[in-house]
C-alpha positions, 0 to 999 in steps of 0.5 A, spaced: 178 030 369 182 035 372 189 037 370 188 037 363 187 043 358 181 044 354 182 044 347 184 050 344 185 054 351 193 055 350 191 058 343 186 062 346 191 064 352 196 066 347 192 070 342 190 074 349 197 075 350 198 078 343 192 082 343 194 085 350 201 086 347 199 090 341 194 094 345 200 096 350 204 098 344 199 102 341 198 106 347 205 107 348 205 110 341 199 114 342 202 117 348 209 118 344 205 122 338 202 126 343 209 128 346 212 129 339 207 135 337 211 141 337 206 146 337 198 145 337 195 139 341 194 134 336 187 132 334 184 125 335 184 124 327 191 126 327 193 121 332 189 116 329 193 117 322 200 118 326 199 111 330 195 107 324 189 106 328 181 108 327 178 114 331 174 109 335 181 105 337 184 112 339 178 114 343 179 107 347 186 108 348 185 115 351 181 112 357 186 109 361 191 114 359 187 120 361 185 116 368 192 116 370 193 123 368 198 122 362 194 126 357 188 130 358 183 132 352 181 139 350 175 137 346 177 134 340 185 135 341 189 132 346 195 134 350 200 131 355 197 131 362 201 132 369 201 125 370 207 125 366 211 130 370 210 125 376 213 120 372 219 124 370 220 126 377 222 119 379 227 118 373 233 122 376 232 118 383 232 112 379 238 114 375 242 116 381 241 109 385 243 105 379 249 109 378 252 110 385 255 103 386 260 104 379 261 111 381 263 109 388 268 104 385 271 109 380 272 115 386 275 110 390 280 107 385 282 114 382 282 118 388 277 123 385 270 126 385 266 121 380 259 124 377 254 122 372 251 127 368 245 127 363 243 132 358 237 137 359 236 141 353 243 144 351 245 144 358 249 138 362 246 137 369 250 132 375 245 127 377 249 123 382 256 125 385 261 120 389 267 123 393 273 119 395 273 117 402 281 116 403 284 123 399 286 128 403 282 133 399 278 133 393 273 137 389 266 138 392 261 137 386 254 138 388 248 134 385 244 139 380 250 143 378 249 145 371 253 147 365 253 148 357 254 141 354 260 144 350 264 146 356 267 141 361 269 134 360 262 131 362 258 135 357 263 134 351 263 127 353 255 126 352 256 129 345 262 124 343 260 120 336 260 113 336 267 112 332 270 118 336 275 118 342 273 113 348 274 119 353 274 127 353 280 130 357 279 138 359 282 143 364 280 149 367 274 150 362 269 150 368 273 152 374 280 154 374 285 149 376 280 143 375 281 137 371 276 132 368 276 126 364 269 123 362 266 118 357 259 117 354 254 112 357 252 109 351 246 104 349 241 106 354 235 109 350 232 116 351 238 118 355 244 122 353 249 122 359 256 121 361 261 118 367 267 122 369 272 124 374 274 131 376 280 133 381 284 139 383 291 136 380 292 133 373 290 126 372 294 120 369 289 120 363 292 113 361 290 110 367 284 114 369 281 114 362 280 106 361 277 106 368 272 112 366 270 108 360 269 102 364 265 105 369 260 108 364 259 101 361 257 099 368 252 104 369 249 103 362 248 096 364 245 098 370 240 103 367 238 098 361 
C-alpha cells in the first residue's frame, strides 16, 4: 500500500537530521578553533580537546573543510586556508546591499550623507554611503574611507556601551567644518558597526538623532 510510512521511518529521519546538525556544529566549532589560534597552528590533538571530540572525529571533520579550502594541514597541524579569504571578500558587498535601503531613506529624510561604518581592528571603515538627492550641496564621502575608532561620530558610536547614550555627535574631528551624528548597529553577531550622517553644517540633533537610531535598527534587522 502506498502513501504510508514504514514504522520507525520518521524516527530514523529525525535521528539523521539531528546527526547532521551535530556534525555541522562540530565542523563550525573546529573551524573556529583553528581561527582562534593566535600563534602556532594548533595540532590535531589540540583541536580534538578544544571541541571535545576524538582525533578520529577531527580528521573526518577536516576532510570537507580542506576540500573547500577553508583549512590546510601541515603535517599534524592545521591552519586557515585561502578559502576563508574568498568568503570574507563577499561579506562587504552583502553588508552594503542589505544596508542601502535604510541609508537611502535616512539620507533623504535628513538631507545629509548617510553611511554604514564597520570596525576593522582599531579602525573604522565606511562600507556603504548614500548621498541625498535633493540638497544643493552635501558631503562627498567615499566608500573605503578609514579613520581611528576613537575619532568621528561613526567610530565613537561603534564603541558605545549598551547602557550608554543612543547616539554620538561630533564636530570637526575628521574634517574641519563637518558635523556627524551616528548610532551603533546592535544585535548582529560578529559585526561591530554604526549608521550615521555627516553634513557641512550643524544638524538638528533632537530631530536627526532618533532617525539615525531608527535607521541603525533597520540595518540590524536586515543583517540578521
